[in-house]
N, C-alpha and C positions, 0 to 999 in steps of 0.2 A: 318361539322363545329359545329353542336349542341353537338355532343359527345366530341369534343375537348374543347368546352367551359365549359362543365361539369367537364372535367379533370382539366382545369385551376382553376375552382372554388375550387375543392377539394384540389388541390395542394397548393393554396393560404391559405387555412385553415390550412394545415399542416406545413406551413413555420413557424408559431408561436410556434411550439413544441420545446422542449429542446434538442432533439437528433440531433447531427450534421449530421448523416447519413440520417435521415428523411428530414432535411432541404436541403441537397444536392440533394437527389432524387426528392424532390418537385420542386426545382429550375430547375432541368434538365427536368422534365415533363412540366413545364410551358414553357420553351424554345422550346421543341419539339412540343408541341401542338400549340404554337404560329406560328411556321413555317408551320404546317399543315393548320392552318386557313388562313394564308397569301397566301399559295400556292393554296388553294381552291378558294379564291377570284380571284387570277390571272388566273387560268384555266377557271373559269366562265366568266371572262371578255374576254378572248381570244375566247371562244366558241361563245359568243354573237357577237363578232366582225366578226365572219365568216358569220353570217346571215344578216349583214348590207349591204345595197346596196352601191356600190362604186360610 
């Protein structure tokens, strides 16, 4: 999650550039890193739920 958040920060900085290709790649990387972060939190929540007493 920490690496994905660094990727998002770098991509957000590149969205302000003038090149259309760079903007598209940055938007794609924000989207993919966001999915990675969300999935990481979901997996962590599921793992923690396995160790709770029923």
